[in-house]
N, C-alpha and C positions, 0 to 999 in steps of 0.2 A: 658383576664385573670382577669381583675379587677372585672368583673361581677361574676366570679367563686369565687374569694376571698370574695366578698360581700355575696354570697350564703352561704359560710362556716360560716361567721360571723353571718348571720341571723339565721342559723340553730342551732347554739350553745345554745341560751336560750330556744329553743323549745325542746331540748332533755336533758337539764341539768338545774335543779333549783339551785343546789349548786355551780357548778363550773363556770357557765357563768358570774356571777358578780365578781368572784375572778380573772378569767382570764383577764377580762377587766382592772384589776389593775396592771397587769404585765408591765414591760418596753416594749416599742413598738417593740424592736427587738426580744422579746420572745412571744409576744401576738399571732401572726399568727401561728408560729410553734407549740405552745402548743394547740391552737385551733384545728389545723389539726390533731395533734397527738391524742387529746381527741376524735375527731369525728371518726378517724380510729379505736380506741379502742371501741367506742360505736357501730360501725357497727358489730364488732365481737360479742359484748354482745347481740346485737339484734338478730343475728342468733342463738346464744346459748339459748336465752331466749324465742324465738318464740313458742307459743303453737300450731301453725299451721304446723310446720315442724316435720317430723318423726325423730327418732333418727339417722337413716341412712343418711337422708338429711343433718341434722346438722353436722354430722361427716365429710361427703364429702365436704360440703361448707367450714367448718372451716379449713380442711386440705388444700384445694385450696387457701383459704385466706392467710394462713401462707406461702404457696409457693410463693405467689406474692411478699412477703417481704423478705423471707429468700433466695430466688434464683432469684428474679425478673423474674419469669416464665411467659412469655407472653401467653403460652397455658393455664396455670392454670387460668390466668385472664379471658380469653375468656370463659373457661368452667364455671367459677364462675358466670359470667354475664348470661350465658344460664340458670343456675340453679336458678337465682334470681326470676324467675317467680313463683317459689314455695312459695315465701314469699309474704304475702298480702301487700296491700297498705292502711292500716287502720290508722296508727299512724305516728307522725313525725319521730319516729325512723325507721319505715318501709320506709318512703320516703327517709330518709338519706341513708339507705342501697341501695336502688334502684339508688341513685345518686352517688354511689361510684366513677364513672369515673370523676365527677366534683372534688371531694375531692382529688383524686389521681393526677389530673392535677395540682392542687395547690401544692401538696406534691412534685411533680417532679420539681418545680421551686426552691426548696431549694438546698443548696450546697450538694455535695456527702456526706460530713461528717455529716451534719445535718440529711440527709435522713437515713444514716446508724444508727445513734443513735435511731431514731424513729422505723425503720424497725425491728431492732433486738428484741425490746421488744414487738412490736405488734405481731410478729411471735410467740414469746414465750407465750404470753397471749393466742393467738388463739389455739395453740396446747394443752395448759392446759385446756382451755374451752372445747375442743374436748374430752378430757379424761373424763371430769365430766358432759358432756351434759346429760340432762334428757329428756325423751320422754313424750308425752301427755298421752298415754295409760298407765293405772295403772300397767298393767302387765309388762310394760317395764321400770318402774321406777328403777333408779340406785341411791338410796339415799346414802348419806355419811355414812360410817360405823363407823368411829372412829374420835376422836379429832385430830389425826394425819392427817387424810384425810381433815378435815375442815381446818387445818393449811395450807396444801398444796393447797387446793382450793383457799383460800384467797390470797396465794402467787401469783397464776396464774392470778387471776382477779384484784388484787389491789397492791400486792407487786411489781409486774412488773412495775406498773405505778410509784411507788416511785423511782425505778431505772431509768426509762425513764426520769422523771423530773430532776433527779440528773444529768444525762448526758446533758440535755438541759441547765440547769442552769450553769454548769461548762463550757460548750462550749461557752456560752454567756458572762459570767463574768470573767474578769481577777482577780477580788478580790478573787475568789474561787481558791485557790492554790491547787496543788496536795495533800498537807497534809489535807486541809479542805475537798477536794473532797473525800479522803479516809474515813474521819470521817462520812461524809454524806452517803456514800455507806453502812457503817455499820448500819445506822439508817433508810435507805430508805425503807427497806422491812416492818418493823413494822409500819412505817408511813402510808403506804398504807393499811396494814392489819387492823389497828385499825379503820380506817374510814369504811372499808368494813364490819367489825364485827358489827359496830353500825347499818349499813343498814340491815344486816341479822337479827339482833335482832328486829329492828323496823318493818320489813316487814314479820315477821314470819306468822301471820295469813293470810295475802294476798297471800303469796307464797303457803301455804298449800291449800288454797281454789282454786288455779288454778293448783294444782297437782304437786307442787315443794316443796322441803324441804332441808334446809341446817343445820338442827339440827341432829347431828350424832346419830346413833343407840346406841353407847356406852353411850352417855349422857342420852338418854331417859331411857335406862335400869338401869342406876345408880339411877334414881329417880322413877323407876317403872311406867313409862309413855309410851304411844305410841303417834303417830301423831294424833290419834283420841281422846284419853282420855285427852290429854293436854288441851282441850277446856272445859272439864267438871268441874263444880263448886266445886265438892267434892274433886278435885285434886289441888285446888288452891294453897295450901301451898307448895306442891312438885313442881308445875310449877314455883312458885316464886323462889324456891331454884335453879331450873335449870337455870332460866334466870339470877339469881344472879351470877352463875358461869360464864356464857357467858359474863356478864357485867364486871366481874373482869378481864377476859382475854382481853376484849376490852380496859379497862382502862390501863392495863399494857402496851399494845401496844401504846396507846395515850401518856403515859409518855415519851416514846422514840420519839414520833412525836414532842413533845415539845422540846426535846434535839436537834432533827433535825433542827427545826426552829431556835433555838438559836445558832446553829453552823453556819448558813448562816451569812456572814459578815454584820455588821450593816449598812454599806454603801448601801447595796442592800435592801433598805426599801421595795420596791414594791414586791420583791420575798418573803421577810419575811411575808409581809401582806397576800400574796397569800396563804402561808402555814398556818398561824395562824388562819385565819377566819374559814375554815372548821373544824379545831381542836376545837375551841371554840363552834361552832355550834353542833359538835358531842357530846361534853360534856353536853351541854344543853339538847340535845335529850335524852341522858342517864339519866340525872337528872329527866326529865319528865317521862320517863319510870319507873324509880325507885320509883317515887312518887305514881304511879298507874300501876303496872306491868300487872294487869288483863286487862287493857285497850288494851294491845297488842292483846288480843284474841277477841276483839270486832270488830265491822264493820267499825269504823272510823280509818283512817290512822293517826298514831301519827306523829305530826310534830310541831316544835317550831313555835311560832307566828311571824308575821312580825315585831311586836314590839321588840321581843327578838333578831331577826336577826339584826335589826337596832342598838339596844343597843350594841350588841357584836361587830358590825362593828365600832361603835364610840369608844368603849373601846380598840379595837385592834389598831386603829389609834393612840391612846394616848400612849399605852404601847409598840408598836412594836419595838422600838429601845432600850428598856431597858430590858435586860435579867432578872434582879432582879424583875422588875414589872411584866413581863410576867409570871415568875414562881410563884410569889405571887398570881396573879389573877387566874392562872390555879389551884393552890392548893385550893383556896377559893371555886371554883366551884366543884372541885374534892371531897372535904369534904362532900358536900351535897349528893354525890353518895355513898361514903364509909360508912357513918354512918348507913343508913338503911340496907345495906348489912350485916354489922357486927351485927346489932340488930336482923335481921331475921335468921341469922345462929348461 
C-alpha cells in the first residue's frame, strides 16, 4: 500500500500547480485524504475536459464514475475501466485517470466516515460535469446560455470542493465546533466558485481555441460580442467591459473566501494557510489580468511569476493567524483590481 500512497503523492504536483504546494502544508492527518480527494476530482475533470472523447462517451463515463461513489457499484467500476481505453495516454492527467484503481485502493484505506465525506461530493461533482460536458465537434457544442448556468457550473466543478474540504476539515479538527462548521458551510460554495471563476477568466482564450467556452451567451449578447469577435481589436473596449463584469463576480466570491479562511480557528494554522494561499494567488492573477485584459486574448497563458508566488507565501505565513492583518492585506490587493474596473466603467 505504501507504494500506492507514494504514487498519489508523486502525481499531485504533476496535475496541480496551485494545490500541490498548499496540500503539503496541511496537518499530516489531512494531507493524504485531501490529496486523494483532489486526485479523484481531477479524474472527473479529465474525463469532462478531454478533447478526444465524444459527448456520449463523456456522459457515460461520468455517470459510471458517480455511481462508483454514490452506490459503491462494482459493476459501474468495471464498466468504467473498460471505457477508459477511449481516453488517450498523452498527459499526466490522462495517466492519473488510467490509474484510477491505485487511487481508489488508497481511498478504501480511509475510515467509512472519511470515505463518505469524499464520495458524496465527488459523485455530486461528476453528475454536474456530466450535465455541462462539451463535445469536440462544433455542431455538438453546448455552451453556457446564462449567468445562472455559469453559477451552477462553477458550483458543480468547484463549489462542491468547498463543501468537501469543509467536511474533511471539521472531521479532522475538534476546534471546528458545530457552530463553526455551520458558518464554514455557508461560505464553502463561494470559496470554491471564486477560485474557479478566476481560472475561467484566465483561460478564456485557451479554452476557445480548443473548442470550449464558459462565457455565457447572455453576457456576450449584453456587450454585443460573439466567441469569435471577442478576439477582434476593434471590440477591445466591449471585451474589457465583459471581463470586468466577470472579475467583479469573482472578487465578490473571493470576499467570502476570505471570511471562510478567517472563520477557521486560529489554532489550525496549517488549514488557514492552505486556504489563504490560493486566495492571495487568485487575487494577484486578477490584478495581472486587470492591468492588461487584452493579454487574455493573446497566445501566452497569463500566470503570476514565481517571485510573486514566493512573496505571497511569505506574507501569508506572517499574516495567517491575524484576521485583522489578513483583511488589511487582502483589501490592499483588492484595491488594485477595483480601481481600474471603476475607471473603465
